[in-house]
MOPAC internal coordinates of N, CA, C and O (Angstrom, degrees):
PM7 1SCF
backbone

  N    0.0000 0     0.00 0     0.00 0    0    0    0
  C    1.4488 1     0.00 0     0.00 0    1    0    0
  C    1.5226 1   108.46 1     0.00 0    2    1    0
  O    1.2310 1   120.62 1   -54.09 1    3    2    1
  N    1.3068 1   116.42 1   125.91 1    3    2    1
  C    1.4637 1   121.84 1   179.60 1    5    3    2
  C    1.5206 1   108.61 1   -99.99 1    6    5    3
  O    1.2310 1   120.98 1   -83.92 1    7    6    5
  N    1.3183 1   115.73 1    96.08 1    7    6    5
  C    1.4658 1   119.51 1  -176.99 1    9    7    6
  C    1.5179 1   112.46 1   -68.87 1   10    9    7
  O    1.2310 1   119.60 1   160.06 1   11   10    9
  N    1.3205 1   118.36 1   -19.94 1   11   10    9
  C    1.4629 1   120.80 1   179.50 1   13   11   10
  C    1.5210 1   111.41 1   -64.26 1   14   13   11
  O    1.2310 1   120.04 1   153.18 1   15   14   13
  N    1.3219 1   117.52 1   -26.82 1   15   14   13
  C    1.4673 1   121.40 1  -178.51 1   17   15   14
  C    1.5322 1   112.84 1   -96.28 1   18   17   15
  O    1.2310 1   120.35 1   177.75 1   19   18   17
  N    1.3177 1   116.94 1    -2.25 1   19   18   17
  C    1.4661 1   120.46 1  -177.58 1   21   19   18
  C    1.5248 1   110.52 1   -84.30 1   22   21   19
  O    1.2310 1   121.07 1   -32.72 1   23   22   21
  N    1.3350 1   115.55 1   147.28 1   23   22   21
  C    1.4632 1   119.73 1   174.55 1   25   23   22
  C    1.5357 1   108.82 1   -76.79 1   26   25   23
  O    1.2310 1   120.86 1   -13.62 1   27   26   25
  N    1.3134 1   115.97 1   166.38 1   27   26   25
  C    1.4641 1   119.67 1   176.94 1   29   27   26
  C    1.5316 1   111.16 1   -59.86 1   30   29   27
  O    1.2310 1   120.41 1   141.69 1   31   30   29
  N    1.3228 1   116.81 1   -38.31 1   31   30   29
  C    1.4648 1   120.43 1   179.29 1   33   31   30
  C    1.5324 1   110.53 1   -64.52 1   34   33   31
  O    1.2310 1   120.31 1   140.09 1   35   34   33
  N    1.3261 1   117.02 1   -39.91 1   35   34   33
  C    1.4687 1   120.06 1   178.22 1   37   35   34
  C    1.5294 1   111.41 1   -66.54 1   38   37   35
  O    1.2310 1   120.53 1   140.47 1   39   38   37
  N    1.3191 1   116.59 1   -39.53 1   39   38   37
  C    1.4666 1   120.76 1   177.14 1   41   39   38
  C    1.5273 1   110.09 1   -61.67 1   42   41   39
  O    1.2310 1   120.39 1   134.11 1   43   42   41
  N    1.3525 1   116.86 1   -45.89 1   43   42   41
  C    1.4760 1   120.43 1   178.92 1   45   43   42
  C    1.5236 1   110.81 1   -60.93 1   46   45   43
  O    1.2310 1   120.28 1   136.58 1   47   46   45
  N    1.3392 1   117.07 1   -43.42 1   47   46   45
  C    1.4669 1   120.62 1  -179.18 1   49   47   46
  C    1.5246 1   110.77 1   -63.41 1   50   49   47
  O    1.2310 1   119.96 1   135.85 1   51   50   49
  N    1.3309 1   117.67 1   -44.15 1   51   50   49
  C    1.4707 1   120.59 1   178.56 1   53   51   50
  C    1.5251 1   110.66 1   -65.30 1   54   53   51
  O    1.2310 1   120.78 1   139.41 1   55   54   53
  N    1.3148 1   116.12 1   -40.59 1   55   54   53
  C    1.4611 1   119.87 1   178.01 1   57   55   54
  C    1.5157 1   111.74 1   -62.11 1   58   57   55
  O    1.2310 1   121.05 1   136.32 1   59   58   57
  N    1.3345 1   115.60 1   -43.68 1   59   58   57
  C    1.4705 1   119.68 1   178.56 1   61   59   58
  C    1.5268 1   110.30 1   -63.13 1   62   61   59
  O    1.2310 1   120.24 1   136.12 1   63   62   61
  N    1.3287 1   117.14 1   -43.88 1   63   62   61
  C    1.4673 1   120.92 1   178.09 1   65   63   62
  C    1.5282 1   110.93 1   -58.80 1   66   65   63
  O    1.2310 1   120.50 1   138.16 1   67   66   65
  N    1.3319 1   116.65 1   -41.84 1   67   66   65
  C    1.4665 1   120.40 1   179.94 1   69   67   66
  C    1.5295 1   110.74 1   -65.65 1   70   69   67
  O    1.2310 1   120.57 1   138.63 1   71   70   69
  N    1.3149 1   116.51 1   -41.37 1   71   70   69
  C    1.4674 1   119.67 1   178.27 1   73   71   70
  C    1.5201 1   111.37 1   -62.87 1   74   73   71
  O    1.2310 1   120.68 1   134.03 1   75   74   73
  N    1.3237 1   116.30 1   -45.97 1   75   74   73
  C    1.4674 1   120.25 1  -179.58 1   77   75   74
  C    1.5235 1   110.35 1   -63.23 1   78   77   75
  O    1.2310 1   120.33 1   139.04 1   79   78   77
  N    1.3314 1   116.98 1   -40.96 1   79   78   77
  C    1.4656 1   120.41 1   179.95 1   81   79   78
  C    1.5319 1   110.72 1   -63.42 1   82   81   79
  O    1.2310 1   120.37 1   137.68 1   83   82   81
  N    1.3090 1   116.90 1   -42.32 1   83   82   81
  C    1.4735 1   120.71 1  -175.44 1   85   83   82
  C    1.5289 1   113.10 1   -83.48 1   86   85   83
  O    1.2310 1   120.28 1   140.24 1   87   86   85
  N    1.3513 1   117.08 1   -39.76 1   87   86   85
  C    1.4625 1   121.15 1  -173.26 1   89   87   86
  C    1.5196 1   113.96 1  -106.56 1   90   89   87
  O    1.2310 1   120.16 1   166.81 1   91   90   89
  N    1.3178 1   117.30 1   -13.19 1   91   90   89
  C    1.4573 1   120.73 1  -172.75 1   93   91   90
  C    1.5213 1   109.02 1    82.87 1   94   93   91
  O    1.2310 1   120.05 1   -14.43 1   95   94   93
  N    1.3364 1   117.51 1   165.57 1   95   94   93
  C    1.4657 1   120.36 1  -176.54 1   97   95   94
  C    1.5289 1   113.30 1   -59.05 1   98   97   95
  O    1.2310 1   119.98 1   134.71 1   99   98   97
  N    1.3239 1   117.64 1   -45.29 1   99   98   97
  C    1.4610 1   120.36 1  -178.10 1  101   99   98
  C    1.5256 1   111.02 1   -66.15 1  102  101   99
  O    1.2310 1   120.31 1   135.11 1  103  102  101
  N    1.3125 1   117.01 1   -44.89 1  103  102  101
  C    1.4592 1   120.13 1   178.69 1  105  103  102
  C    1.5156 1   112.11 1   -62.43 1  106  105  103
  O    1.2310 1   120.62 1   139.44 1  107  106  105
  N    1.3334 1   116.42 1   -40.56 1  107  106  105
  C    1.4612 1   120.28 1   178.50 1  109  107  106
  C    1.5238 1   110.69 1   -63.19 1  110  109  107
  O    1.2310 1   120.40 1   137.68 1  111  110  109
  N    1.3230 1   116.85 1   -42.32 1  111  110  109
  C    1.4626 1   121.01 1   178.67 1  113  111  110
  C    1.5235 1   110.76 1   -64.52 1  114  113  111
  O    1.2310 1   120.33 1   135.99 1  115  114  113
  N    1.3333 1   116.98 1   -44.01 1  115  114  113
  C    1.4722 1   120.19 1   177.74 1  117  115  114
  C    1.5245 1   110.51 1   -59.39 1  118  117  115
  O    1.2310 1   120.35 1   137.23 1  119  118  117
  N    1.3312 1   116.93 1   -42.77 1  119  118  117
  C    1.4626 1   120.76 1   178.03 1  121  119  118
  C    1.5264 1   110.37 1   -61.56 1  122  121  119
  O    1.2310 1   120.43 1   132.75 1  123  122  121
  N    1.3279 1   116.79 1   -47.25 1  123  122  121
  C    1.4611 1   120.71 1  -177.87 1  125  123  122
  C    1.5216 1   110.83 1   -61.62 1  126  125  123
  O    1.2310 1   119.96 1   140.49 1  127  126  125
  N    1.3183 1   117.67 1   -39.51 1  127  126  125
  C    1.4639 1   120.86 1  -179.78 1  129  127  126
  C    1.5292 1   111.30 1   -65.47 1  130  129  127
  O    1.2310 1   120.15 1   149.25 1  131  130  129
  N    1.3176 1   117.33 1   -30.75 1  131  130  129
  C    1.4601 1   120.56 1   179.73 1  133  131  130
  C    1.5225 1   112.01 1   -77.92 1  134  133  131
  O    1.2310 1   120.11 1   157.29 1  135  134  133
  N    1.3109 1   117.39 1   -22.71 1  135  134  133
  C    1.4584 1   119.93 1  -175.21 1  137  135  134
  C    1.5227 1   113.27 1  -106.65 1  138  137  135
  O    1.2310 1   119.24 1   173.60 1  139  138  137
  N    1.3400 1   119.06 1    -6.40 1  139  138  137
  C    1.4620 1   121.07 1   177.88 1  141  139  138
  C    1.5201 1   109.69 1   -62.45 1  142  141  139
  O    1.2310 1   120.41 1   -44.41 1  143  142  141
  N    1.2970 1   116.81 1   135.59 1  143  142  141
  C    1.4569 1   121.09 1  -177.00 1  145  143  142
  C    1.5112 1   112.82 1   -87.91 1  146  145  143
  O    1.2310 1   119.28 1   154.04 1  147  146  145
  N    1.3120 1   118.98 1   -25.96 1  147  146  145
  C    1.4559 1   120.24 1  -176.83 1  149  147  146
  C    1.5273 1   110.85 1    76.37 1  150  149  147
  O    1.2310 1   120.99 1     4.45 1  151  150  149
  N    1.3278 1   115.72 1  -175.55 1  151  150  149
  C    1.4574 1   120.87 1  -176.43 1  153  151  150
  C    1.5161 1   109.77 1  -137.36 1  154  153  151
  O    1.2310 1   120.68 1   -28.73 1  155  154  153
  N    1.2925 1   116.31 1   151.27 1  155  154  153
  C    1.4471 1   121.58 1   173.60 1  157  155  154
  C    1.5247 1   113.22 1    80.14 1  158  157  155
  O    1.2310 1   121.88 1     8.19 1  159  158  157
  N    1.3134 1   114.01 1  -171.81 1  159  158  157
  C    1.4575 1   122.37 1  -178.10 1  161  159  158
  C    1.5246 1   108.28 1  -106.14 1  162  161  159
  O    1.2310 1   121.01 1   -81.94 1  163  162  161
  N    1.3356 1   115.68 1    98.06 1  163  162  161
  C    1.4606 1   120.56 1  -176.17 1  165  163  162
  C    1.5210 1   111.35 1   -58.46 1  166  165  163
  O    1.2310 1   119.78 1   135.91 1  167  166  165
  N    1.3180 1   118.02 1   -44.09 1  167  166  165
  C    1.4664 1   120.87 1  -176.40 1  169  167  166
  C    1.5270 1   110.67 1   -61.81 1  170  169  167
  O    1.2310 1   119.97 1   135.11 1  171  170  169
  N    1.3172 1   117.65 1   -44.89 1  171  170  169
  C    1.4689 1   120.72 1   179.29 1  173  171  170
  C    1.5256 1   110.67 1   -64.06 1  174  173  171
  O    1.2310 1   120.36 1   137.04 1  175  174  173
  N    1.3320 1   116.92 1   -42.96 1  175  174  173
  C    1.4700 1   120.37 1   179.39 1  177  175  174
  C    1.5257 1   110.85 1   -63.91 1  178  177  175
  O    1.2310 1   120.50 1   138.46 1  179  178  177
  N    1.3269 1   116.66 1   -41.54 1  179  178  177
  C    1.4644 1   120.95 1   178.84 1  181  179  178
  C    1.5265 1   110.45 1   -61.52 1  182  181  179
  O    1.2310 1   119.88 1   136.19 1  183  182  181
  N    1.3291 1   117.83 1   -43.81 1  183  182  181
  C    1.4596 1   121.04 1   179.87 1  185  183  182
  C    1.5303 1   111.42 1   -66.70 1  186  185  183
  O    1.2310 1   120.06 1   142.94 1  187  186  185
  N    1.3359 1   117.48 1   -37.06 1  187  186  185
  C    1.4680 1   120.34 1   176.02 1  189  187  186
  C    1.5125 1   111.02 1   -64.52 1  190  189  187
  O    1.2310 1   120.62 1   138.20 1  191  190  189
  N    1.3359 1   116.43 1   -41.80 1  191  190  189
  C    1.4622 1   121.39 1  -175.48 1  193  191  190
  C    1.5170 1   112.39 1   -76.14 1  194  193  191
  O    1.2310 1   120.47 1   133.82 1  195  194  193
  N    1.3110 1   116.71 1   -46.18 1  195  194  193
  C    1.4608 1   120.91 1  -172.52 1  197  195  194
  C    1.5221 1   113.63 1   -99.16 1  198  197  195
  O    1.2310 1   120.13 1   163.49 1  199  198  197
  N    1.3088 1   117.36 1   -16.51 1  199  198  197
  C    1.4578 1   120.20 1  -179.27 1  201  199  198
  C    1.5110 1   111.00 1    58.52 1  202  201  199
  O    1.2310 1   120.98 1    48.84 1  203  202  201
  N    1.3212 1   115.73 1  -131.16 1  203  202  201
  C    1.4583 1   120.50 1  -177.32 1  205  203  202
  C    1.5196 1   113.41 1  -100.05 1  206  205  203
  O    1.2310 1   119.80 1  -154.71 1  207  206  205
  N    1.3308 1   117.99 1    25.29 1  207  206  205
  C    1.4649 1   119.93 1  -179.44 1  209  207  206
  C    1.5232 1   111.07 1   -62.58 1  210  209  207
  O    1.2310 1   121.33 1   -43.59 1  211  210  209
  N    1.3180 1   115.05 1   136.41 1  211  210  209
  C    1.4608 1   119.07 1   173.46 1  213  211  210
  C    1.5248 1   108.49 1   -82.25 1  214  213  211
  O    1.2310 1   120.60 1   -10.57 1  215  214  213
  N    1.3099 1   116.46 1   169.43 1  215  214  213
  C    1.4577 1   120.96 1   177.58 1  217  215  214
  C    1.5213 1   109.68 1   -60.47 1  218  217  215
  O    1.2310 1   120.20 1   137.05 1  219  218  217
  N    1.3253 1   117.23 1   -42.95 1  219  218  217
  C    1.4655 1   120.63 1   179.75 1  221  219  218
  C    1.5272 1   111.94 1   -62.02 1  222  221  219
  O    1.2310 1   120.39 1   137.86 1  223  222  221
  N    1.3251 1   116.86 1   -42.14 1  223  222  221
  C    1.4700 1   120.03 1   178.23 1  225  223  222
  C    1.5203 1   111.06 1   -64.09 1  226  225  223
  O    1.2310 1   120.62 1   138.38 1  227  226  225
  N    1.3045 1   116.42 1   -41.62 1  227  226  225
  C    1.4624 1   120.65 1   178.92 1  229  227  226
  C    1.5207 1   111.00 1   -63.20 1  230  229  227
  O    1.2310 1   120.17 1   134.69 1  231  230  229
  N    1.3301 1   117.28 1   -45.31 1  231  230  229
  C    1.4657 1   120.69 1   178.69 1  233  231  230
  C    1.5223 1   111.42 1   -62.37 1  234  233  231
  O    1.2310 1   120.22 1   141.27 1  235  234  233
  N    1.3198 1   117.18 1   -38.73 1  235  234  233
  C    1.4686 1   120.95 1   177.90 1  237  235  234
  C    1.5173 1   110.74 1   -60.90 1  238  237  235
  O    1.2310 1   120.18 1   141.64 1  239  238  237
  N    1.3230 1   117.27 1   -38.36 1  239  238  237
  C    1.4736 1   120.79 1   177.30 1  241  239  238
  C    1.5225 1   112.08 1   -71.25 1  242  241  239
  O    1.2310 1   120.03 1   145.46 1  243  242  241
  N    1.3234 1   117.54 1   -34.54 1  243  242  241
  C    1.4619 1   121.48 1  -174.82 1  245  243  242
  C    1.5257 1   113.06 1   -77.03 1  246  245  243
  O    1.2310 1   119.71 1   144.49 1  247  246  245
  N    1.3155 1   118.16 1   -35.51 1  247  246  245
  C    1.4713 1   120.86 1  -172.80 1  249  247  246
  C    1.5245 1   113.95 1   -56.55 1  250  249  247
  O    1.2310 1   118.56 1   132.33 1  251  250  249
  N    1.3375 1   120.34 1   -47.67 1  251  250  249
  C    1.4776 1   118.55 1   179.41 1  253  251  250
  C    1.5301 1   112.57 1   -61.60 1  254  253  251
  O    1.2310 1   119.90 1   142.01 1  255  254  253
  N    1.3117 1   117.79 1   -37.99 1  255  254  253
  C    1.4643 1   120.71 1   179.78 1  257  255  254
  C    1.5209 1   110.78 1   -66.81 1  258  257  255
  O    1.2310 1   120.74 1   139.61 1  259  258  257
  N    1.3129 1   116.19 1   -40.39 1  259  258  257
  C    1.4625 1   119.98 1   179.78 1  261  259  258
  C    1.5276 1   110.56 1   -65.43 1  262  261  259
  O    1.2310 1   120.72 1   136.89 1  263  262  261
  N    1.3259 1   116.23 1   -43.11 1  263  262  261
  C    1.4667 1   120.42 1   178.79 1  265  263  262
  C    1.5245 1   110.79 1   -63.28 1  266  265  263
  O    1.2310 1   120.20 1   139.29 1  267  266  265
  N    1.3280 1   117.22 1   -40.71 1  267  266  265
  C    1.4685 1   120.66 1   178.58 1  269  267  266
  C    1.5207 1   110.49 1   -63.25 1  270  269  267
  O    1.2310 1   119.82 1   140.44 1  271  270  269
  N    1.3123 1   117.95 1   -39.56 1  271  270  269
  C    1.4619 1   121.69 1   178.09 1  273  271  270
  C    1.5094 1   111.54 1   -63.82 1  274  273  271
  O    1.2310 1   120.18 1   141.29 1  275  274  273
  N    1.3074 1   117.26 1   -38.71 1  275  274  273
  C    1.4691 1   120.65 1   178.31 1  277  275  274
  C    1.5227 1   110.83 1   -66.06 1  278  277  275
  O    1.2310 1   120.19 1   139.24 1  279  278  277
  N    1.3287 1   117.23 1   -40.76 1  279  278  277
  C    1.4742 1   119.99 1   179.44 1  281  279  278
  C    1.5220 1   110.75 1   -63.57 1  282  281  279
  O    1.2310 1   120.16 1   140.11 1  283  282  281
  N    1.3338 1   117.30 1   -39.89 1  283  282  281
  C    1.4703 1   120.82 1   179.40 1  285  283  282
  C    1.5275 1   111.05 1   -65.91 1  286  285  283
  O    1.2310 1   120.05 1   141.04 1  287  286  285
  N    1.3319 1   117.51 1   -38.96 1  287  286  285
  C    1.4622 1   120.05 1  -175.48 1  289  287  286
  C    1.5288 1   112.06 1   -73.53 1  290  289  287
  O    1.2310 1   119.87 1   160.85 1  291  290  289
  N    1.3141 1   117.86 1   -19.15 1  291  290  289
  C    1.4754 1   120.53 1   179.78 1  293  291  290
  C    1.5269 1   112.06 1   -79.85 1  294  293  291
  O    1.2310 1   119.95 1   164.06 1  295  294  293
  N    1.2977 1   117.69 1   -15.94 1  295  294  293
  C    1.4758 1   120.70 1  -177.20 1  297  295  294
  C    1.4842 1   112.20 1   -72.20 1  298  297  295
  O    1.2310 1   120.10 1   180.00 1  299  298  297

């Protein structure tokens, strides 16, 4: 295989195939999730979204939503 002549998409496909062959689908996905770089500036986005919320304030906001989700899933 001459990787110098392969496109980036072909390299990604071969790499994914190799990961799945060696690690299985779940292992390959776990590996990919650990190495994904993401996009944008997470810290800036977090500060825009959450502002100056403390951890306690954030948890107070999250608890009712989490409880509501659990009630819906039990139906």
